[in-house]
C-alpha positions in Angstrom: -5.8 -4.2 18.1 -3.9 -1.1 18.4 -4.7 2.6 18.7 -2.1 3.1 16.0 -3.7 0.8 13.5 -6.2 -2.1 13.7 -5.0 -5.1 11.5 -7.3 -5.9 8.7 -8.4 -9.5 7.9 -5.9 -10.7 10.5 -7.0 -14.3 10.9 -7.4 -14.7 7.1 -3.8 -13.5 6.6 -2.4 -15.8 9.2 -4.3 -18.8 7.8 -3.3 -18.2 4.2 0.4 -17.6 5.1 0.5 -21.3 5.9 3.2 -20.5 8.5 6.0 -23.0 9.2 7.1 -22.6 12.8 10.8 -22.4 11.7 10.2 -20.4 8.6 11.4 -17.0 7.5 8.6 -14.4 6.8 8.3 -10.7 5.8 5.7 -8.2 6.8 5.9 -5.5 4.1 3.9 -2.9 6.1 4.6 -3.1 9.8 2.5 -0.1 11.0 1.0 -0.9 14.4 2.6 -4.4 14.4 -0.7 -6.3 14.6 0.0 -8.6 11.7 3.6 -9.0 12.8 2.7 -10.0 16.3 0.3 -12.7 15.0 3.0 -14.2 12.7 5.4 -14.2 15.6 3.0 -16.1 17.7 3.1 -18.9 15.0 6.9 -19.1 15.0 9.3 -21.2 17.2 12.7 -20.1 18.3 14.1 -20.9 14.9 11.6 -18.8 13.0 12.3 -15.3 11.8 10.3 -12.3 10.8 11.5 -9.2 9.0 9.2 -6.1 8.7 9.4 -2.9 6.7 8.1 0.5 7.4 9.4 3.8 6.2 7.3 5.9 8.6 9.3 6.8 11.6 6.1 7.0 13.7 5.7 3.2 13.3 9.0 2.6 14.8 7.5 3.4 18.2 5.6 0.1 17.9 8.8 -2.0 17.4 8.5 -5.5 18.9 11.1 -6.6 21.4 11.8 -10.1 20.2 15.0 -11.7 19.1 13.2 -13.3 16.1 12.1 -9.9 14.8 13.9 -7.2 12.6 12.3 -4.0 11.8 13.8 -2.4 8.6 13.2 1.4 8.4 12.8 1.6 4.7 10.4 1.4 1.8 9.5 -2.1 0.9 10.6 -1.4 -2.7 14.1 -2.2 -1.4 13.1 -5.6 0.0 15.6 -7.6 -1.7 18.7 -5.5 -0.8 17.8 -5.2 2.9 17.0 -8.9 3.3 20.3 -9.7 1.7 22.1 -7.3 4.1 20.5 -9.5 6.8 21.8 -12.7 5.3 18.5 -13.7 3.7 18.0 -14.7 0.1 14.8 -16.8 0.3 11.7 -16.5 2.4 8.7 -18.7 3.2 5.9 -16.1 3.1 5.3 -12.4 2.5 2.4 -10.4 3.7 1.5 -6.9 2.6 -1.4 -4.7 4.0 -1.1 -1.9 1.5 -2.4 1.7 1.8 -2.4 4.2 4.6 -2.5 3.3 8.4 -5.2 4.5 10.6 -2.6 6.6 12.5 -1.6 8.4 9.3 -5.2 9.2 8.6 -6.0 10.2 12.2 -2.9 12.3 12.7 -4.1 15.7 11.5 -0.6 17.2 10.9 0.2 14.5 8.3 -2.3 16.0 5.9 -3.8 12.6 4.6 -7.3 13.2 5.7 -10.0 15.5 4.4 -11.4 15.6 8.1 -8.7 18.0 9.3 -7.3 21.2 8.2 -3.6 20.8 7.9 -0.6 21.5 5.6 -0.8 19.4 2.4 2.0 16.9 3.2 0.9 13.2 2.8 4.5 11.8 3.0 4.8 8.4 4.5 8.6 8.9 4.7 8.9 12.3 6.4 12.3 12.8 5.1 11.3 12.8 1.5 11.2 16.2 -0.3 8.0 15.8 -2.4 4.8 16.8 -0.7 1.3 17.2 -1.9 1.7 21.0 -1.4 4.7 21.0 -3.8 2.6 18.9 -6.4 -0.4 21.2 -6.2 1.6 24.4 -6.6 4.3 23.4 -9.0 3.1 20.5 -11.3 2.1 21.8 -14.8 -1.2 21.1 -16.3 -0.1 18.0 -18.1 1.3 16.3 -15.0 -1.7 17.3 -12.8 -4.2 16.0 -15.4 -2.3 12.7 -15.7 -2.3 12.0 -11.9 -5.9 12.9 -11.4 -7.1 10.8 -14.4 -4.8 7.8 -13.7 -4.2 7.8 -10.0 -7.7 9.4 -8.9 -9.7 7.9 -11.8 -11.6 11.3 -11.7 -14.0 12.0 -14.5 -13.7 15.7 -14.6 -10.0 15.8 -14.1 -9.5 18.6 -16.6 -11.9 20.9 -14.8 -10.3 20.0 -11.5 -6.8 20.8 -12.9 -7.9 24.1 -14.2 -9.4 25.2 -10.9 -6.2 24.3 -9.1 -4.1 26.3 -11.6 -6.3 29.2 -11.4 -6.4 29.2 -7.7 -2.7 28.9 -7.2 -2.1 32.0 -9.6 -3.9 34.1 -6.9 -2.4 32.5 -3.8 -0.4 29.3 -3.1 -2.5 26.3 -2.0 -0.9 25.3 1.4 -3.6 23.4 3.4 -6.2 20.8 2.9 -9.0 23.2 3.4 -7.5 25.6 0.9 -7.5 22.8 -1.7 -11.0 21.8 -0.9 -12.1 25.4 -1.2 -10.3 25.8 -4.6 -12.0 22.8 -6.2 -15.4 23.3 -4.6 -17.2 24.2 -7.8 -16.3 20.8 -9.5 -17.1 18.7 -6.4 -20.4 16.9 -6.7 -22.8 18.2 -4.2 -24.0 14.9 -2.6 -20.9 12.8 -3.3 -18.3 15.4 -2.0 -16.7 12.9 0.4 -16.2 10.3 -2.2 -14.9 12.8 -4.8 -12.4 14.5 -2.4 -11.2 11.0 -1.2 -10.2 10.3 -4.9 -8.4 13.7 -5.1 -6.4 13.0 -2.0 -5.8 9.5 -3.1 -4.2 10.7 -6.3 -2.0 13.2 -4.6 -0.9 10.5 -1.9 -0.1 8.0 -4.6 2.1 10.6 -6.4 3.8 11.8 -3.3 4.9 8.3 -2.2 5.3 6.8 -5.5 3.1 4.0 -4.1 2.3 2.1 -7.4 5.8 2.1 -8.6 7.1 1.0 -5.2 4.5 -1.8 -5.2 5.4 -3.0 -8.7 9.2 -3.1 -7.8 8.4 -4.9 -4.5 6.2 -7.6 -5.9 8.6 -8.3 -8.7 11.3 -9.0 -6.1 8.9 -11.0 -4.1 8.6 -13.4 -6.9 12.3 -14.0 -6.8 12.5 -14.1 -3.0 9.8 -16.8 -2.3 10.7 -20.4 -2.1 8.7 -22.9 -4.0 5.6 -23.4 -2.0 5.9 -20.1 -0.3 2.9 -17.8 0.0 2.3 -14.2 -1.1 -0.6 -12.6 0.8 -1.6 -9.1 -0.1 -4.4 -6.8 1.0 -5.3 -3.9 -1.4 -7.7 -1.1 -1.0 -8.4 0.3 -4.5 -8.5 -1.0 -8.1 -5.1 0.4 -9.1 -3.3 -1.7 -6.4 -5.5 -4.7 -6.9 -4.7 -4.7 -10.7 -1.0 -5.0 -9.9 -1.5 -7.7 -7.5 -3.8 -9.7 -9.9 -1.2 -9.3 -12.7 1.6 -10.7 -10.5 -0.4 -13.6 -9.4 -1.7 -14.5 -12.9 1.5 -14.0 -14.9 4.4 -13.6 -12.4 5.0 -10.0 -13.8 3.4 -6.6 -13.4 2.3 -6.3 -17.0 -0.1 -9.2 -16.8 1.3 -10.5 -20.1 1.9 -14.3 -19.8 5.4 -15.4 -20.5 5.8 -18.5 -22.8 8.6 -21.0 -23.0 10.8 -20.2 -26.0 11.2 -23.8 -27.1 7.9 -25.4 -26.2 5.6 -22.4 -26.4 3.9 -23.4 -23.1 2.9 -20.6 -20.6 5.3 -20.3 -17.7 3.3 -20.4 -14.5 5.0 -18.7 -11.5 2.1 -18.8 -9.0 -0.8 -21.0 -8.1 -3.8 -18.6 -7.5 -5.4 -19.6 -4.2 -8.1 -16.9 -4.4 -9.9 -16.8 -7.7 -12.1 -14.3 -5.9 -10.6 -12.1 -3.3 -11.3 -12.7 0.4 -13.4 -9.8 1.8 -13.9 -8.6 5.3 -17.1 -9.7 7.2 -19.9 -7.2 8.0 -18.8 -7.6 11.6 -15.2 -6.6 11.0 -16.3 -3.6 8.9 -18.6 -2.5 11.8 -15.5 -2.6 14.1 -13.0 -1.2 11.6 -14.5 0.9 8.9 -11.2 1.1 7.1 -11.6 -2.6 6.2 -14.7 -2.0 4.0 -12.7 -1.7 0.7 -10.1 -4.4 1.6 -9.4 -7.3 -0.8 -7.2 -10.1 0.2 -5.4 -12.2 -2.6 -3.2 -15.2 -2.0 -0.8 -17.0 -4.3 1.6 -19.9 -3.8 4.9 -19.9 -5.6 5.2 -22.9 -8.0 
């Protein structure tokens, strides 16, 4: 457990990675290092672990271990950076998607509706696109699309109009200014849930999270050895749909590929979780962030 981030479904992740002591593994989302430390505990001196994290704050948690390499980049570049480290195939890949507890709890990052802060939401703090830029410069069509698609918000049109009207008076710079601007379309007794969807939509756009996930999982399919495990925790339906598609068909579209000659369906993965693994009530009581977690596992055929 870490003050930075508490690893979700830790034991289930380790069990389902089916770790070989001398294997090569990847932690796509290093964060506080909880999952990485548990993987390293299962490796011998010949084993190797590579971890990715684009957030510079996470680098303070770097593990001092000759078997460990922290790569300070988005996991969408997994294949290139592993190749730079002389790795073309791996035995297992773990991804705990979404936002770390640290990012939510650090007020200045602008991820949380709990704090008044500048609308930022960048996981990579060197990127130019921020939530403030989106809210103040995106046209009606782009705002409407991201709130409908990324936020799955029913009254996305009214929400978009309120933002456009508000920014014509004054720019919307902070989380509280945004919350105030959209107050009239926020359901009275479901305000927290609604605002969480609004913030999720902005965060996904700022960080291009779904595109990055699609690119990453496509590469994971190429990187895994036969018998290698893909273990992914998602936190909302958009992520989970991409993970399910990859496991079912080996591609992000979810469309099964057929052999040109024989017409048989090409299977890439064996699905080891027909139903996702969910956290126990005990884990949720300790770590509320785990409540929406879904763990899916696949084995490369």
